[in-house]
Rosetta silent file (secondary structure, phi, psi, omega in degrees, C-alpha in Angstrom):
SEQUENCE: MKKIIANIVLFVAGWKSSYKTEFDKDRCVMVAGPHTSNWDFLYAMAIFWKHNVNAKFFIKDNFTKGIHGGFFRWMGAVGVDRTKKNDLVAYAISLFDENKKMVMLVPAEGSRKRVDKWKKGFYHIAKGANVPVALGYLDYKNKIAGVDKMINLSDDFEMDMKIIEDFYKTKTGKHPDLYNPSIY
SCORE:     score description
SCORE:     0.000 S_00000001
   1 L     0.000  -46.302 -179.160   -4.060   -0.432   65.398 S_00000001
   2 H   -61.715  -39.966 -179.305   -2.278    0.458   62.160 S_00000001
   3 H   -63.942  -38.860  178.609   -0.996   -3.085   61.759 S_00000001
   4 H   -64.735  -46.889  178.006   -4.504   -4.521   62.134 S_00000001
   5 H   -58.461  -45.112 -178.776   -5.896   -2.101   59.537 S_00000001
   6 H   -59.954  -47.221 -178.281   -3.004   -2.956   57.195 S_00000001
   7 H   -63.632  -36.917  177.927   -3.526   -6.693   57.449 S_00000001
   8 H   -66.021  -48.435 -179.708   -7.256   -6.344   56.756 S_00000001
   9 H   -58.490  -47.873 -177.042   -6.675   -4.111   53.696 S_00000001
  10 H   -66.912  -39.543  178.997   -4.014   -6.413   52.251 S_00000001
  11 H   -64.097  -49.731 -178.051   -6.029   -9.567   52.899 S_00000001
  12 H   -62.197  -39.693 -177.689   -9.227   -8.202   51.349 S_00000001
  13 H   -83.245  -12.839  178.181   -7.359   -6.818   48.314 S_00000001
  14 L    79.978   24.383 -179.843   -5.242   -9.956   47.890 S_00000001
  15 L   -91.902  150.188  174.382   -1.850   -8.205   48.155 S_00000001
  16 E  -120.113  157.202  177.172    1.368   -9.732   49.497 S_00000001
  17 E  -111.741  150.834 -179.747    4.440   -7.972   50.807 S_00000001
  18 E  -136.821  123.229  174.226    8.036   -8.661   49.911 S_00000001
  19 L  -128.505   85.505 -175.962   11.112   -7.450   51.775 S_00000001
  20 L   -75.318  -17.673  179.277   14.015   -9.258   50.147 S_00000001
  21 L  -138.181  146.968  175.372   16.573   -7.053   51.816 S_00000001
  22 L   -71.899  138.838  174.557   16.656   -5.269   55.113 S_00000001
  23 L  -127.148  161.986 -177.891   16.415   -1.563   54.762 S_00000001
  24 L   -74.252   97.384 -178.477   16.880    1.197   57.275 S_00000001
  25 L   -71.050   -8.082 -176.595   13.335    1.582   58.569 S_00000001
  26 L   -99.097  -25.648 -171.112   14.499    4.490   60.676 S_00000001
  27 E  -158.504   98.878  176.425   16.242    6.808   58.229 S_00000001
  28 E  -168.578  165.279  167.019   15.984    6.906   54.437 S_00000001
  29 E   -97.591  127.378  179.510   14.301    8.451   51.445 S_00000001
  30 E  -108.307  118.789  174.041   11.931    5.916   49.959 S_00000001
  31 E   -78.472  139.606  179.413   11.147    6.162   46.271 S_00000001
  32 E  -119.273  121.012 -179.433    7.659    4.942   45.468 S_00000001
  33 E  -159.803  166.957  -20.550    6.960    3.603   42.017 S_00000001
  34 L   -62.927  147.933 -178.893    5.332    3.092   39.662 S_00000001
  35 L  -114.741   96.674 -174.949    2.849    5.764   40.730 S_00000001
  36 L  -128.368    3.382 -174.201   -0.149    5.598   38.375 S_00000001
  37 L  -153.623  154.260  173.056   -3.238    5.499   40.612 S_00000001
  38 L   -66.183  -24.646  177.752   -4.772    6.905   43.773 S_00000001
  39 H   -62.758  -23.559  179.955   -4.949    3.288   45.005 S_00000001
  40 H   -53.582  -41.390 -177.854   -1.149    3.355   45.315 S_00000001
  41 H   -60.748  -47.783 -178.352   -1.466    5.357   48.518 S_00000001
  42 H   -59.261  -49.693 -177.340   -3.755    2.849   50.224 S_00000001
  43 H   -69.904  -37.429  178.393   -1.598   -0.176   49.424 S_00000001
  44 H   -63.380  -46.880  179.960    1.682    1.600   50.187 S_00000001
  45 H   -63.462  -38.715  178.663    0.456    2.736   53.601 S_00000001
  46 H   -61.497  -43.445  178.810   -0.846   -0.760   54.346 S_00000001
  47 H   -63.719  -43.780  179.552    2.550   -2.271   53.548 S_00000001
  48 H   -62.797  -46.178 -178.716    4.347    0.310   55.700 S_00000001
  49 H   -64.114  -38.905  178.977    1.999   -0.188   58.612 S_00000001
  50 H   -59.992  -36.368 -176.098    2.276   -3.963   58.358 S_00000001
  51 L  -104.235   18.095  176.179    6.058   -3.722   58.638 S_00000001
  52 L    56.195   41.913  175.969    6.146   -0.910   61.223 S_00000001
  53 L   -98.391  119.811 -178.995    7.615    1.673   58.872 S_00000001
  54 L   -89.712   74.822 -176.021    6.803    5.178   60.067 S_00000001
  55 E   -80.935  140.426  174.097    6.753    6.795   56.623 S_00000001
  56 E  -109.322  152.992  178.606    6.182   10.517   56.135 S_00000001
  57 E  -150.542  149.131  177.698    4.911   12.074   52.922 S_00000001
  58 E   -80.233  143.990  178.747    4.221   15.569   51.598 S_00000001
  59 E  -151.649  157.937  175.941    0.636   16.626   50.999 S_00000001
  60 E   -54.468  134.642 -173.284   -1.221   19.902   50.429 S_00000001
  61 H   -64.013  -20.645  178.089   -1.330   21.638   53.797 S_00000001
  62 H   -66.475  -18.621  175.585   -5.117   22.028   53.750 S_00000001
  63 H   -76.615  -21.638 -176.685   -5.271   18.248   54.370 S_00000001
  64 H  -100.514    8.861  178.866   -3.282   18.632   57.604 S_00000001
  65 L  -114.434  166.952  175.172   -5.462   21.415   59.032 S_00000001
  66 H    73.748 -164.173 -176.045   -8.933   21.437   60.524 S_00000001
  67 H   -59.908  -42.652 -177.255  -10.932   18.523   61.865 S_00000001
  68 H   -81.562   -9.917 -176.898   -9.447   15.994   59.444 S_00000001
  69 H   -58.459  -41.160  179.519   -5.869   17.298   59.879 S_00000001
  70 H   -61.404  -38.416  178.281   -5.104   15.070   62.848 S_00000001
  71 H   -62.269  -46.805 -179.020   -6.084   11.994   60.853 S_00000001
  72 H   -67.364  -38.459  176.859   -3.720   12.858   57.977 S_00000001
  73 H   -65.543  -37.463  176.739   -0.858   13.698   60.352 S_00000001
  74 H   -59.739  -35.257  179.570   -1.481   10.360   62.131 S_00000001
  75 H   -76.064  -15.510  178.854   -1.033    8.694   58.737 S_00000001
  76 L   117.439    5.167 -176.875    2.313   10.470   58.243 S_00000001
  77 E   -68.400  140.033  173.098    1.319   13.563   56.258 S_00000001
  78 E  -120.315  112.959 -175.865    3.566   16.619   56.282 S_00000001
  79 E   -71.887  140.039  178.310    1.634   19.659   55.068 S_00000001
  80 E  -131.179  129.356  177.803    3.082   21.944   52.407 S_00000001
  81 L   -78.539  105.205 -175.803    1.628   25.318   51.402 S_00000001
  82 L   -83.927   -2.396  176.182    1.470   25.021   47.620 S_00000001
  83 L   -81.316  -13.865  179.459    0.377   28.635   47.146 S_00000001
  84 L  -109.837  154.246  175.575    3.936   29.714   48.018 S_00000001
  85 L   -77.445  114.249 -178.058    7.158   28.884   46.249 S_00000001
  86 L  -112.510  149.133  171.897    8.745   26.297   48.524 S_00000001
  87 L  -100.332   87.190 -175.175   12.109   24.609   48.380 S_00000001
  88 H   -63.673  -30.398  178.183   10.873   21.106   49.235 S_00000001
  89 H   -63.935  -50.667  179.934   14.363   19.644   48.983 S_00000001
  90 H   -62.758  -39.504  179.194   15.741   22.032   51.609 S_00000001
  91 H   -63.608  -44.805  179.570   12.634   21.551   53.746 S_00000001
  92 H   -63.894  -40.707  177.937   12.935   17.754   53.613 S_00000001
  93 H   -61.651  -41.188  178.908   16.632   17.939   54.488 S_00000001
  94 H   -64.629  -34.898  176.462   15.774   20.131   57.499 S_00000001
  95 H   -64.443  -39.025  175.606   13.199   17.533   58.586 S_00000001
  96 H   -65.319  -37.029  177.426   15.926   14.879   58.507 S_00000001
  97 H   -63.467  -37.219 -177.569   18.140   17.215   60.567 S_00000001
  98 H   -80.939  -25.227 -174.648   15.361   17.610   63.149 S_00000001
  99 L  -122.666  113.862 -179.634   14.334   13.938   63.226 S_00000001
 100 L   -73.222  -16.790  175.591   16.889   11.208   63.748 S_00000001
 101 L  -123.292  111.049  178.172   14.258    8.634   62.758 S_00000001
 102 E  -162.535  133.292  170.300   12.397    9.391   59.544 S_00000001
 103 E  -113.472  117.778 -179.389   11.459    7.643   56.315 S_00000001
 104 E  -101.870  115.045  179.841   10.397   10.177   53.678 S_00000001
 105 E   -84.901  126.439 -177.843    8.212    8.656   50.977 S_00000001
 106 E  -131.826  113.330  171.930    8.624   10.364   47.597 S_00000001
 107 L   -77.428   98.050 -169.246    6.680    9.429   44.451 S_00000001
 108 L   -62.437  -21.036  177.005    9.500   10.473   42.129 S_00000001
 109 L   -70.321  -24.482  177.241    7.256   10.740   39.099 S_00000001
 110 L    75.301    1.591 -176.453    5.530   13.609   40.906 S_00000001
 111 L  -165.146  158.670  173.246    2.186   12.721   39.327 S_00000001
 112 L   -86.241   -9.681  178.610   -0.100    9.824   38.547 S_00000001
 113 L   -83.405  162.755  177.233   -0.040   10.967   34.904 S_00000001
 114 L   -66.737  135.010  178.687    2.610    9.873   32.429 S_00000001
 115 L  -123.251  154.678  178.432    5.751   12.007   32.662 S_00000001
 116 L   -70.537  -35.491  177.835    8.746   12.309   30.335 S_00000001
 117 L  -156.330  159.644 -179.701   11.174   11.845   33.224 S_00000001
 118 L   -71.638  155.874  170.712   11.187   11.590   36.990 S_00000001
 119 L   -77.270  149.003 -174.539   11.722   14.544   39.269 S_00000001
 120 L   -98.829    4.496 -177.134   15.147   14.465   40.914 S_00000001
 121 H   -55.546  -41.438 -179.747   14.119   15.843   44.299 S_00000001
 122 H   -57.092  -39.414 -178.523   14.288   12.450   46.021 S_00000001
 123 H   -66.744  -46.120 -178.395   17.929   12.143   44.928 S_00000001
 124 H   -68.639  -33.981  175.692   18.867   15.621   46.162 S_00000001
 125 H   -63.565  -49.131 -178.561   17.064   15.070   49.463 S_00000001
 126 H   -61.564  -43.949  178.875   18.945   11.824   50.070 S_00000001
 127 H   -64.122  -46.139 -177.625   22.292   13.354   49.116 S_00000001
 128 H   -66.761  -34.468 -179.998   21.691   16.484   51.198 S_00000001
 129 H   -90.181   -6.027 -178.931   20.507   14.553   54.250 S_00000001
 130 L    56.542   50.832  177.647   23.209   11.893   53.762 S_00000001
 131 L  -126.133  156.174  177.963   20.697    9.043   53.895 S_00000001
 132 L   -74.945  168.255  176.031   20.238    6.028   51.622 S_00000001
 133 E  -109.193  124.393  175.184   17.474    5.590   49.067 S_00000001
 134 E   -98.426  139.173 -179.049   15.107    2.651   49.524 S_00000001
 135 E  -100.125   99.206  177.320   13.295    1.389   46.442 S_00000001
 136 E   -93.878  149.480 -176.252    9.662    0.812   47.347 S_00000001
 137 E  -150.584  159.929  170.098    7.252   -0.542   44.786 S_00000001
 138 E  -128.993  115.577  179.497    3.744   -1.678   43.997 S_00000001
 139 E  -107.945   97.492 -175.869    3.552   -4.374   41.332 S_00000001
 140 L   -67.521  -29.527 -179.268   -0.110   -4.642   40.346 S_00000001
 141 L   -60.652  -41.466 -177.811    0.512   -7.481   37.890 S_00000001
 142 L  -105.533   -1.848 -176.860    1.623   -9.782   40.708 S_00000001
 143 L    51.675   49.616  176.880   -0.102   -7.939   43.583 S_00000001
 144 E  -126.658  136.091  178.310    3.162   -7.706   45.490 S_00000001
 145 E  -135.105  152.403  177.130    4.428   -4.609   47.254 S_00000001
 146 E   164.213 -155.031  178.996    7.462   -3.884   49.347 S_00000001
 147 E  -132.703  120.002 -177.092   11.054   -2.771   49.434 S_00000001
 148 E  -114.957   -4.756 -175.768   13.639   -4.863   47.649 S_00000001
 149 E  -153.766  143.619  175.177   16.680   -2.646   47.451 S_00000001
 150 E  -125.340  131.071 -177.017   18.562   -0.018   49.432 S_00000001
 151 E  -121.250  125.601  168.114   21.067    2.219   47.682 S_00000001
 152 L   -89.347  113.572 -173.709   23.794    4.311   49.244 S_00000001
 153 L   -64.621  142.735  176.437   24.163    6.984   46.603 S_00000001
 154 L   -94.305 -167.009  173.540   27.534    7.542   44.991 S_00000001
 155 L   -97.242   11.701  179.762   28.769   10.757   43.447 S_00000001
 156 L  -109.766   93.358 -176.228   27.836    9.394   40.012 S_00000001
 157 H   -55.365  -48.176 -176.428   24.254   10.525   39.372 S_00000001
 158 H   -63.049  -39.850  178.805   23.867    8.631   36.086 S_00000001
 159 H   -65.564  -44.507  178.746   25.110    5.357   37.550 S_00000001
 160 H   -60.475  -45.163 -178.690   22.792    5.677   40.557 S_00000001
 161 H   -67.014  -33.053  177.522   19.808    6.470   38.335 S_00000001
 162 H   -64.057  -41.655  177.504   20.603    3.533   36.042 S_00000001
 163 H   -61.455  -44.727 -179.936   20.454    1.168   39.038 S_00000001
 164 H   -65.663  -46.011 -179.986   17.111    2.654   40.061 S_00000001
 165 H   -59.823  -44.153  179.719   15.731    2.579   36.521 S_00000001
 166 H   -61.789  -37.658  179.429   16.720   -1.082   36.054 S_00000001
 167 H   -62.297  -46.431 -174.359   14.963   -2.012   39.294 S_00000001
 168 H   -78.861  -10.912  178.989   11.638   -0.434   38.292 S_00000001
 169 L   -61.771  -25.308 -177.208   11.575   -1.871   34.756 S_00000001
 170 L   -94.202    2.626 -177.873   10.132   -5.119   36.125 S_00000001
 171 L  -101.719  141.287 -177.461    7.327   -3.445   38.126 S_00000001
 172 L  -116.033  120.735  177.389    3.846   -2.904   36.687 S_00000001
 173 L   -75.276  169.598  178.191    1.662   -0.004   37.808 S_00000001
 174 L   -59.254  -39.055  177.577   -2.127   -0.146   37.996 S_00000001
 175 L  -119.487   85.825 -173.740   -2.234    1.786   34.714 S_00000001
 176 H   -55.418  -31.076 -179.193    0.922    0.643   32.848 S_00000001
 177 H   -68.763  -14.919  179.199    0.361    3.122   30.009 S_00000001
 178 H   -92.508   -4.564 -177.675    0.824    5.989   32.509 S_00000001
 179 L  -103.813  130.444  175.911    4.264    4.815   33.643 S_00000001
 180 L  -107.313  107.531 -177.322    7.448    5.789   31.847 S_00000001
 181 L   -72.270   -7.958  175.803   10.227    3.386   32.872 S_00000001
 182 L   -88.983  102.094 -165.085   12.842    5.730   31.390 S_00000001
 183 L   -93.831  -11.773 -178.935   13.394    7.849   34.475 S_00000001
 184 L  -142.408    0.000    0.000   16.117   10.380   33.613 S_00000001
């Protein structure tokens, strides 16, 4: 069902997918960028569903409760109570400990607004869970989305971030003025 929905969305919107390298569809942290629009979610989920990637993502917990909660959980939502101080890095690592198959989608910018630098949580989750980082993207200029790179993190944070930053410099968000390609 998800694959059918994905193919319809991508066809109607005119998007193509690109997977130039195999990535671990079962266990990784996936960075999502550039993240400048609410439309990013629709196209990202369509790409994942098309390629049978069971991606999980954090969302306000009120979306995962009530009548509509089942729908959001079906889509991959993991509810988080934002009224409490949570350690999302530790929580995400515990989810990897509990689930041998999991792709955690993280929009590292943390917002659709322009930010001075990316949040580093995705990096700490991947290091703590001992999983690679997949570089997922949406390039609105070319209407291509996918995953083109998988990184096994080293112990050199700056080198790892430079590789990630260089990858995203060629990607164009829906609102390019809201994206800061200087990530750290």
